[in-house]
C-alpha positions as CSV (number, residue, x, y, z in Angstrom):
1,M,0.0,0.0,0.0
2,T,1.5,3.4,-1.0
3,S,0.8,6.6,0.8
4,T,-1.1,9.4,-1.0
5,P,1.2,12.4,-1.6
6,S,-0.1,15.7,0.0
7,N,-1.7,18.1,-2.3
8,Y,0.8,20.5,-4.0
9,D,-1.2,23.8,-4.3
10,E,-0.9,27.5,-3.5
11,S,-1.3,26.8,0.2
12,K,2.0,24.9,0.3
13,I,4.1,27.9,-1.0
14,K,5.8,29.8,1.8
15,T,7.5,33.2,1.7
16,L,10.0,33.7,4.5
17,S,11.0,37.2,5.6
18,S,14.7,37.9,5.2
19,L,15.5,37.4,8.9
20,E,13.3,34.3,9.1
21,H,15.3,32.9,6.2
22,I,18.6,33.5,8.1
23,R,17.3,31.6,11.1
24,K,16.0,28.8,8.9
25,R,19.2,28.5,6.9
26,P,22.0,30.0,9.0
27,G,24.7,28.0,7.2
28,M,24.2,30.1,4.1
29,Y,25.1,33.2,6.0
30,I,27.6,32.3,8.7
31,G,28.9,28.9,7.6
32,R,28.9,26.6,10.6
33,L,27.1,26.9,13.9
34,G,29.1,25.1,16.6
35,N,29.6,26.0,20.3
36,G,32.7,28.1,20.2
37,S,35.3,25.3,20.4
38,H,36.5,26.0,16.9
39,Q,37.9,29.3,15.6
40,D,35.5,29.3,12.7
41,D,32.3,28.6,14.7
42,G,29.3,30.9,14.1
43,I,29.6,32.9,17.2
44,Y,33.0,34.2,16.1
45,I,31.5,35.1,12.6
46,L,28.8,37.1,14.4
47,L,31.5,39.0,16.3
48,K,33.6,39.5,13.1
49,E,30.6,40.9,11.2
50,V,30.1,43.6,13.8
51,V,33.8,44.5,14.2
52,D,34.2,44.5,10.4
53,N,31.7,47.4,10.2
54,A,33.7,49.3,12.9
55,V,37.0,48.7,11.1
56,D,35.4,50.0,7.8
57,E,34.9,53.3,9.6
58,F,38.6,53.4,10.4
59,I,39.5,52.6,6.8
60,M,37.4,55.5,5.7
61,G,39.2,57.8,8.1
62,A,36.6,58.0,10.8
63,G,37.5,56.8,14.3
64,K,40.8,55.4,15.5
65,K,39.6,53.3,18.4
66,I,37.2,50.3,18.8
67,D,36.2,48.8,22.2
68,V,35.2,45.1,22.2
69,A,34.1,43.2,25.3
70,V,32.7,39.7,25.9
71,S,31.1,38.8,29.2
72,E,31.2,35.4,30.8
73,E,27.6,34.6,29.6
74,G,28.6,35.4,26.0
75,R,27.2,38.9,25.7
76,V,29.2,41.0,23.2
77,R,29.7,44.7,23.2
78,V,31.3,46.6,20.3
79,R,31.7,50.4,20.3
80,D,33.3,52.3,17.4
81,Y,33.9,56.0,17.1
82,G,33.2,56.5,13.4
83,R,30.5,58.5,11.8
84,G,27.6,56.5,13.3
85,I,24.7,54.9,11.3
86,P,22.3,57.6,10.0
87,L,19.6,57.9,12.7
88,G,16.7,57.7,10.3
89,K,17.8,54.4,8.8
90,L,19.0,52.7,11.9
91,V,16.4,50.0,12.1
92,D,16.6,49.3,8.3
93,C,20.4,49.0,8.4
94,V,20.3,46.1,10.9
95,S,17.1,44.3,9.9
96,V,16.4,44.7,6.2
97,I,18.7,42.7,3.9
98,N,20.3,44.5,1.0
99,T,20.1,47.8,2.9
100,G,23.2,49.8,3.7
101,A,25.7,52.5,2.5
102,K,28.3,49.9,1.4
103,Y,26.7,49.8,-2.0
104,N,27.8,53.5,-2.4
105,T,31.6,53.6,-3.1
106,D,31.6,57.3,-2.2
107,V,30.9,56.4,1.4
108,F,32.7,53.0,1.6
109,Q,35.4,52.6,-1.0
110,F,36.9,49.4,0.3
111,S,34.3,47.6,2.4
112,V,34.0,43.9,3.2
113,G,30.3,43.7,3.8
114,L,29.1,44.6,0.4
115,N,26.1,42.2,0.3
116,G,24.2,44.0,3.1
117,V,23.7,40.8,5.2
118,G,26.3,40.8,8.0
119,T,24.7,42.8,10.8
120,K,21.3,41.5,9.8
121,A,22.6,37.9,10.4
122,V,23.9,38.9,13.8
123,N,20.5,40.4,14.6
124,A,18.5,37.4,13.4
125,L,20.7,34.9,15.3
126,S,20.7,36.8,18.6
127,D,18.3,36.5,21.5
128,E,19.0,40.1,22.3
129,F,20.4,42.7,19.9
130,T,20.6,46.4,20.6
131,V,22.1,49.0,18.2
132,T,22.7,52.6,19.2
133,A,24.0,55.3,16.8
134,Y,25.4,58.7,18.0
135,R,25.6,61.6,15.5
136,D,26.3,65.2,16.3
137,G,24.7,65.4,19.7
138,K,21.7,63.1,19.0
139,Y,21.2,59.4,19.3
140,A,18.8,56.7,18.1
141,S,18.5,53.2,19.6
142,A,16.7,50.0,18.7
143,T,16.3,46.7,20.5
144,F,15.5,43.4,18.8
145,S,14.9,39.7,19.8
146,Q,15.7,37.1,17.2
147,G,15.4,39.8,14.5
148,K,12.1,41.2,15.7
149,L,11.9,44.8,16.8
150,Q,11.0,45.2,20.4
151,H,11.7,48.9,21.2
152,K,13.2,52.0,19.7
153,E,13.9,55.5,21.0
154,E,15.8,58.6,20.1
155,G,16.9,61.9,21.8
156,E,19.8,64.1,22.8
157,S,23.3,62.7,23.7
158,E,26.7,64.0,24.8
159,E,28.4,60.8,23.5
160,K,31.0,60.9,20.8
161,N,29.9,60.0,17.3
162,G,29.9,56.3,16.5
163,T,27.9,53.1,16.8
164,L,27.4,50.8,19.8
165,I,26.1,47.2,19.3
166,N,25.3,44.8,22.1
167,F,24.2,41.2,21.3
168,L,23.7,37.9,22.9
169,P,23.8,34.9,20.5
170,S,20.7,32.8,20.4
171,R,20.8,29.7,22.7
172,D,18.4,28.0,20.2
173,M,21.0,28.3,17.4
174,F,24.1,28.0,19.6
175,P,23.3,25.8,22.6
176,E,25.9,25.7,25.4
177,F,28.2,28.1,23.5
178,S,31.1,30.1,25.0
179,Y,33.7,32.4,23.5
180,D,37.3,31.3,23.7
181,S,39.3,34.5,24.5
182,D,42.4,33.1,22.7
183,F,40.4,32.9,19.4
184,V,39.0,36.4,19.9
185,S,42.5,37.8,20.7
186,R,43.9,36.2,17.6
187,R,41.2,38.0,15.5
188,M,41.9,41.3,17.3
189,W,45.6,41.0,16.4
190,R,44.8,40.5,12.7
191,Y,42.7,43.6,12.7
192,A,45.5,45.5,14.3
193,Y,48.2,44.3,11.9
194,L,46.0,45.1,8.9
195,N,45.1,48.6,10.1
196,A,48.3,50.2,11.4
197,G,47.4,53.0,13.8
198,L,44.0,51.5,14.9
199,K,43.6,50.9,18.6
200,L,41.4,47.9,19.5
201,Y,40.6,47.1,23.1
202,F,39.3,43.6,23.9
203,N,38.3,43.2,27.5
204,K,40.6,46.2,28.2
205,S,43.7,44.7,26.6
206,L,45.2,46.9,23.8
207,F,45.8,45.5,20.3
208,Y,47.9,47.9,18.3
209,S,50.4,47.8,15.5
210,K,52.6,50.6,14.2
211,E,54.1,48.8,11.2
212,G,51.2,46.8,10.0
213,L,52.1,43.7,8.0
214,R,55.7,44.2,8.8
215,D,54.9,43.5,12.5
216,L,52.8,40.5,11.6
217,L,55.6,39.0,9.5
218,A,58.1,39.7,12.2
219,K,55.9,37.9,14.8
220,E,55.5,34.9,12.5
221,L,59.2,34.7,11.5
222,S,60.6,35.3,15.0
223,D,64.1,35.8,13.6
224,S,64.0,32.6,11.4
225,N,64.2,34.7,8.2
226,L,67.3,34.3,6.1
227,Y,67.3,38.0,5.0
228,E,65.6,41.3,5.8
229,P,62.0,41.0,4.6
230,I,61.0,42.5,1.3
231,Y,58.2,45.0,2.0
232,Y,55.9,47.1,-0.2
233,K,52.8,49.3,0.4
234,D,50.5,51.6,-1.6
235,E,46.8,52.5,-1.4
236,T,45.5,49.1,-2.6
237,L,48.3,46.6,-2.0
238,E,50.6,45.8,0.9
239,F,52.8,42.8,1.3
240,A,55.9,41.5,3.1
241,F,57.8,38.2,2.8
242,A,61.1,36.5,3.5
243,H,62.5,33.0,3.1
244,T,63.2,30.5,5.9
245,D,64.8,27.1,5.8
246,S,61.4,25.3,6.0
247,F,59.9,23.0,3.3
248,N,56.6,24.8,2.8
249,D,55.4,28.3,1.8
250,S,53.0,29.9,4.2
251,Y,50.9,33.0,3.8
252,Y,48.5,35.3,5.7
253,T,46.2,36.9,3.1
254,F,43.5,39.5,3.6
255,V,41.0,41.4,1.5
256,N,39.6,44.7,2.8
257,G,40.7,43.7,6.3
258,T,39.2,40.2,6.3
259,Y,41.4,37.1,6.6
260,T,41.1,34.8,3.6
261,S,42.3,31.5,5.1
262,E,41.8,29.7,1.7
263,G,43.6,32.4,-0.3
264,G,42.1,33.0,-3.8
265,T,43.0,35.0,-6.9
266,H,45.0,37.6,-4.9
267,L,47.3,34.9,-3.5
268,S,47.9,33.1,-6.8
269,A,48.6,36.5,-8.4
270,F,51.0,37.4,-5.6
271,R,52.9,34.1,-6.0
272,E,53.1,34.7,-9.8
273,G,54.4,38.2,-9.2
274,V,57.2,37.1,-6.9
275,L,58.3,34.4,-9.4
276,K,58.3,37.0,-12.2
277,G,60.1,39.6,-10.1
278,V,62.9,37.1,-9.1
279,N,63.3,35.9,-12.7
280,E,63.4,39.4,-14.1
281,F,66.1,40.4,-11.7
282,S,68.2,37.2,-12.0
283,G,67.7,36.7,-15.8
284,K,67.0,33.0,-15.0
285,K,63.9,30.8,-15.5
286,F,63.4,29.5,-12.0
287,V,60.2,27.4,-11.6
288,N,57.4,28.3,-9.1
289,T,58.0,25.6,-6.5
290,D,61.7,26.5,-6.1
291,V,61.0,30.2,-5.6
292,R,58.1,29.5,-3.2
293,D,59.6,26.8,-0.9
294,G,60.4,28.4,2.5
295,I,58.5,31.6,1.9
296,V,56.5,33.1,4.8
297,G,54.4,36.0,3.5
298,T,51.7,38.5,4.4
299,L,49.5,40.0,1.8
300,A,46.6,42.6,2.0
301,V,44.6,44.0,-0.9
302,K,41.8,46.4,-1.2
303,V,39.1,45.7,-3.8
304,K,36.1,47.9,-4.4
305,E,33.7,45.1,-5.2
306,P,35.2,41.8,-3.7
307,V,33.5,38.6,-4.7
308,F,33.9,35.9,-2.1
309,E,33.0,32.2,-2.4
310,S,30.7,32.4,0.6
311,Q,29.3,34.8,3.2
312,T,32.2,33.8,5.5
313,K,34.6,35.3,3.0
314,N,37.4,32.6,3.2
315,K,38.4,32.8,-0.5
316,L,38.5,35.7,-3.0
317,G,37.1,35.0,-6.5
318,N,37.7,38.3,-8.4
319,T,39.7,37.5,-11.6
320,E,40.2,41.1,-12.6
321,V,42.6,41.7,-9.7
322,R,45.1,39.3,-11.1
323,S,47.0,41.4,-13.7
324,W,47.5,44.5,-11.5
325,I,48.7,42.5,-8.5
326,V,51.1,40.4,-10.6
327,N,52.6,43.6,-12.2
328,K,52.9,45.5,-8.9
329,V,54.5,42.6,-7.1
330,R,56.9,41.9,-10.0
331,E,58.1,45.5,-10.1
332,A,58.4,45.8,-6.3
333,V,60.3,42.5,-5.9
334,S,62.7,43.2,-8.8
335,S,63.3,46.8,-7.6
336,E,64.0,45.7,-4.0
337,L,66.5,43.0,-5.2
338,Y,68.4,45.6,-7.3
339,K,68.5,48.0,-4.3
340,H,69.7,45.4,-1.8
341,S,72.4,43.1,-3.3
342,D,73.0,41.3,0.0
343,T,69.3,40.3,0.2
344,A,69.3,39.2,-3.5
345,E,72.4,37.0,-2.9
346,I,70.8,35.2,0.0
347,L,67.4,34.8,-1.7
348,L,68.9,33.4,-4.9
349,D,71.1,31.0,-2.9
350,K,68.0,29.7,-1.1
351,I,66.2,29.2,-4.5
352,Q,69.1,27.4,-6.0
353,R,69.3,25.1,-2.9
354,N,65.5,24.4,-3.4
355,E,66.2,23.6,-7.0
356,K,69.0,21.1,-6.1
357,V,66.8,19.4,-3.5
358,R,63.9,19.1,-5.9
359,K,66.1,17.5,-8.6
360,E,67.6,15.1,-6.1
361,L,64.1,14.1,-4.9
362,Q,62.9,13.3,-8.5
363,S,64.7,10.0,-8.5
364,V,63.7,9.2,-4.9
365,R,60.0,9.9,-5.9
366,K,60.2,7.6,-8.8
367,E,61.6,4.8,-6.7
368,A,58.9,5.3,-4.0
369,K,56.1,5.2,-6.6
370,A,57.6,2.1,-8.3
371,R,57.8,0.4,-4.9
372,A,54.2,1.3,-4.0
373,K,53.0,0.1,-7.4
374,K,54.6,-3.3,-6.9
375,V,52.8,-3.7,-3.5
376,S,49.4,-2.7,-4.7
377,L,47.6,-0.1,-6.9
378,K,45.6,0.7,-3.8
379,I,46.9,1.7,-0.4
380,P,46.7,-1.4,1.8
381,Q,46.4,0.5,5.1
382,L,43.4,2.5,3.9
383,K,39.7,1.8,4.1
384,D,38.5,4.6,1.9
385,C,35.1,6.4,2.0
386,K,32.9,6.9,-1.1
387,Y,32.4,10.7,-0.9
388,H,35.3,13.2,-1.4
389,P,35.1,17.0,-1.7
390,A,35.7,18.6,-5.1
391,K,39.2,20.0,-5.6
392,N,39.7,23.5,-4.1
393,A,36.1,23.4,-2.8
394,P,35.7,22.1,0.9
395,S,32.4,20.4,1.6
396,A,29.4,22.3,3.0
397,A,28.8,22.1,6.7
398,G,27.3,18.7,7.6
399,R,28.7,17.1,4.5
400,E,32.4,17.0,5.5
401,N,34.2,13.7,5.0
402,M,37.0,12.6,7.3
403,V,39.8,10.1,7.7
404,F,40.7,8.5,11.1
405,I,44.4,7.7,11.5
406,T,44.5,4.8,14.0
407,E,47.1,2.9,15.8
408,G,47.0,-0.9,15.2
409,Q,44.4,-3.2,13.9
410,S,42.2,-3.5,17.0
411,A,41.4,0.2,17.1
412,A,40.9,0.3,13.3
413,G,38.6,-2.7,13.5
414,S,36.2,-0.9,15.9
415,I,36.1,2.2,13.7
416,V,35.8,0.3,10.4
417,S,32.8,-1.7,11.8
418,S,31.0,1.4,13.1
419,R,31.9,4.1,10.6
420,D,29.7,5.7,8.0
421,P,31.4,4.4,4.8
422,L,30.0,7.3,2.8
423,I,32.0,10.0,4.5
424,Q,34.4,8.2,7.0
425,A,37.7,6.6,6.0
426,V,40.2,4.8,8.2
427,F,44.0,4.7,7.8
428,S,45.6,2.1,10.0
429,M,49.3,2.4,11.0
430,K,51.3,-0.7,11.7
431,G,53.2,0.8,14.6
432,K,54.7,4.0,15.9
433,P,55.5,6.4,13.0
434,L,59.1,7.7,12.5
435,N,60.1,10.9,14.3
436,V,60.9,13.0,11.3
437,L,62.1,16.1,13.1
438,G,65.4,17.1,11.4
439,H,65.0,14.7,8.5
440,Q,65.2,15.9,4.9
441,L,62.2,15.5,2.5
442,A,63.7,12.4,1.0
443,T,63.0,10.5,4.2
444,L,59.2,11.0,3.5
445,Y,59.6,8.9,0.3
446,K,61.8,6.2,1.8
447,N,59.5,5.5,4.8
448,E,56.7,3.2,3.6
449,E,54.2,4.2,6.2
450,M,54.7,8.0,5.9
451,Y,54.6,7.8,2.1
452,A,51.3,5.8,2.2
453,L,49.8,8.4,4.5
454,M,50.8,11.2,2.2
455,R,49.3,9.3,-0.8
456,T,46.1,8.7,1.3
457,L,45.7,12.4,1.9
458,N,46.9,13.3,-1.7
459,I,49.0,16.2,-0.5
460,E,52.3,15.5,-2.3
461,H,52.0,18.4,-4.7
462,S,49.6,20.8,-2.9
463,I,47.5,21.0,0.2
464,S,44.6,22.1,-2.1
465,D,44.5,18.5,-3.4
466,L,43.6,17.2,0.0
467,R,41.0,14.3,-0.3
468,F,39.4,14.9,3.1
469,D,37.9,17.8,5.0
470,K,39.1,16.5,8.3
471,V,42.2,14.5,9.2
472,I,41.6,13.0,12.6
473,M,44.1,11.4,14.9
474,A,42.4,8.5,16.7
475,T,44.9,7.2,19.3
476,D,44.6,5.6,22.7
477,A,44.5,7.9,25.7
478,D,47.6,6.4,27.3
479,V,51.3,7.3,27.1
480,D,51.9,5.3,23.9
481,G,48.8,6.8,22.3
482,L,49.9,10.4,23.2
483,H,53.4,9.6,21.9
484,I,52.0,8.4,18.5
485,R,49.8,11.6,18.4
486,N,52.9,13.7,18.9
487,L,54.8,11.9,16.2
488,L,52.0,12.4,13.8
489,L,51.8,16.1,14.6
490,T,55.5,16.3,14.1
491,F,55.1,14.7,10.6
492,F,52.3,17.2,9.7
493,L,54.1,20.3,11.0
494,H,57.5,19.3,9.6
495,Y,56.4,18.5,6.1
496,F,52.9,19.9,5.6
497,E,52.5,22.8,8.0
498,P,49.7,24.5,6.0
499,L,47.5,21.4,6.7
500,V,47.5,22.4,10.3
501,K,47.4,26.1,9.7
502,L,44.2,25.8,7.6
503,G,42.4,23.8,10.3
504,H,42.2,20.4,8.8
505,V,43.8,18.4,11.6
506,Y,41.8,17.2,14.6
507,I,42.1,14.9,17.6
508,L,39.3,12.4,18.3
509,E,38.1,12.5,21.9
510,T,36.7,9.2,23.1
511,P,35.4,8.2,26.6
512,I,37.9,7.0,29.2
513,F,35.3,5.6,31.5
514,R,31.9,3.8,31.3
515,V,29.7,4.1,34.3
516,R,26.5,2.2,34.5
517,N,23.8,0.6,36.6
518,K,20.9,-1.6,35.4
519,A,18.9,1.3,34.1
520,E,21.4,3.8,32.6
521,T,24.9,4.0,31.1
522,I,27.0,7.2,31.1
523,Y,30.3,7.6,29.1
524,C,32.8,9.9,30.7
525,Y,35.7,11.8,29.2
526,S,37.4,12.9,32.4
527,E,37.8,12.0,36.1
528,K,35.4,14.8,36.9
529,E,32.7,13.4,34.7
530,K,33.3,9.9,36.1
531,N,32.8,11.1,39.7
532,A,29.6,12.9,38.8
533,A,28.3,9.9,36.9
534,Q,29.0,7.6,39.9
535,K,27.2,9.9,42.2
536,K,24.2,10.2,39.9
537,L,23.8,6.5,39.2
538,G,24.6,5.4,42.7
539,G,21.3,6.7,44.0
540,Q,20.6,8.4,47.4
541,G,19.9,7.0,50.9
542,K,18.1,3.6,50.9
543,K,17.8,3.7,47.1
544,K,21.5,3.1,46.6
545,L,22.2,1.1,43.4
546,N,25.1,-1.0,42.3
547,V,27.3,0.9,39.9
548,E,29.8,-0.7,37.5
549,M,32.8,1.4,36.3
550,T,34.9,0.3,33.4
551,R,38.1,2.1,32.3
552,F,38.9,1.9,28.6
553,K,42.6,1.4,28.2
554,G,42.5,1.6,24.4
555,L,40.1,2.2,21.5
556,G,40.1,-1.5,20.7
557,E,38.3,-2.2,24.1
558,I,35.3,-0.2,23.0
559,S,32.9,-2.5,21.1
560,P,31.9,-1.4,17.5
561,K,28.2,-1.0,18.7
562,E,29.3,1.4,21.4
563,F,31.9,3.1,19.2
564,K,29.3,4.1,16.6
565,Q,27.9,6.9,18.9
566,F,31.3,8.4,19.5
567,I,32.0,9.0,15.8
568,G,28.4,9.8,14.8
569,D,26.4,13.0,15.3
570,D,27.8,13.5,18.8
571,I,31.5,13.1,17.7
572,R,33.9,15.1,19.9
573,L,36.8,16.6,18.0
574,K,39.5,18.9,19.2
575,S,40.9,21.2,16.5
576,V,44.7,21.5,16.3
577,T,45.5,25.2,15.8
578,L,48.7,27.2,15.3
579,D,49.2,30.4,17.4
580,S,52.2,31.3,15.4
581,I,54.4,29.8,12.7
582,S,57.5,31.0,14.6
583,E,56.5,28.8,17.6
584,V,56.5,25.5,15.6
585,A,60.2,25.1,15.4
586,K,60.7,25.9,19.1
587,V,57.9,23.5,20.2
588,L,59.0,20.6,18.0
589,S,62.6,21.0,19.0
590,F,61.8,21.0,22.7
591,Y,59.4,18.1,22.7
592,M,60.6,15.9,19.8
593,G,64.2,16.8,19.5
594,K,67.2,15.2,21.1
595,N,67.1,14.8,24.9
596,T,68.2,18.1,26.5
597,P,68.8,19.2,30.0
598,E,65.9,21.7,29.6
599,R,63.4,19.0,28.8
600,K,64.6,16.8,31.6
601,Q,64.3,19.7,34.0
602,Y,60.8,20.5,32.7
603,I,59.7,16.8,33.3
604,M,61.1,16.9,36.8
605,D,59.4,20.2,37.6
606,N,56.0,19.0,36.2
607,L,56.0,15.4,37.3
608,V,52.7,14.4,39.0
609,V,52.5,11.3,41.1
610,D,49.1,9.5,41.0
611,P,48.1,8.7,44.6
612,E,46.0,5.7,43.5
613,Q,49.1,3.9,42.0
């Protein structure tokens, strides 16, 4: 028996208001939702949209100070000292999509929020949202709840010109959210570096840069640069770069003050311009990879009508910017090399060393590929998934695929049996991976396991070829598991640093304890959770119940039936993030380098004795 389809007539057609549509389809406007545990979660996008507007005022020469505060409950306050929203259009500017002055290039020449959605999305996705504008001794204020106007008023004011926005993200959209002050601080520093002279205060801490991108590059390099950085700035383009002895090239790119983590046409044009500038100066025909290897660069462009691939503005799509960026970079690089012969000598020596290493690796690569082909056309350690994102286009939220890197067959067996084969793959290591710190790139091709992992991820030639949205380390929560995790992180950071920088690497959190009685089972991820579960399930007074507590020593001890819930909708992932490129070498050397008196002393100073042992 088949069910009768419901009538499809005029009554079934719905028209949502613009703010209702934002709440119905938030992913279209802010990307992901999340709870604040990842730097790209929606609550940070809401904060960014409001601060972007304040920074736009500074860019247009109005207001040199922005105050930002976030309370413990997650209430955000942003006050700028720009021109202030025109009082008569205050309500429309924060509640009606496609309304704003940013369509008028006389008012905002280089704005990020050209589509008139940003502040409206914040309004729609907040339980409380209040905007107040101060202009020439008068003010207007409006209060909303989930995008619906609750109250408005206007009158006289002695406040300085500008705009004040207070909002509390909606608990319906962001349950149990909290702001991570480290993530917010990182964003504040980006604003400061991109807008030399702007003072930002976040919870009363000052974020200020005098030299702009020069300061950002100096922080990232931390004296690891081989020569004095090459720097250029005009009204629409600013960049700085230098080479280090690393394998990868790494960039911080921005458009109209917004960080474009996935680069775009401005980054590809910058790379081309550097190559052409070096070749023009040297009279040689160096190839792109030899010039790029080891570069750490910062790039900021201003575009009148930027086209981004999404509302979250991670990647620039404008093709018309290419030619002028290439030409300006080419001329600037060539000119700087002519002016500074010592810099030119060191830079060319680095490029020639890169060229030598690349040619030496060609034969090693051929041998590695031939060896792999003899074993199997497929990668034996990999249980692949069916879905993979398109090249250069990460999957939409909720559709991300992932690969679990496991230790041994028992852990892999549990995940393979309980995974979703459409979007979840498993790469099983045979044992502890090699500590690659200090090894040349050739080691990667000579080590069978590391080479297989690189092929699995498909990142030999470019991180943009990555076959997975998320690379997840799934190791036991014991000493050996933590050691394997550190060895894997060393592998990624040593050879493929951008993989971590772009936020693709995660750690799978699995329960350490299972606490249960006859009626209920609770899985616990810490001692604190275990103690609370034992108290809850043990009952009170005469109703005390028998409670069984199991400690999972490894992932293989969790049955596939149980494991399914830990890698399903309720999966707990911890993102691996980089505070600074300059810290990588120091941290790896300290923890993964040769035994040193400093590390021995650190262990002795921080050794904790378990009283239960």
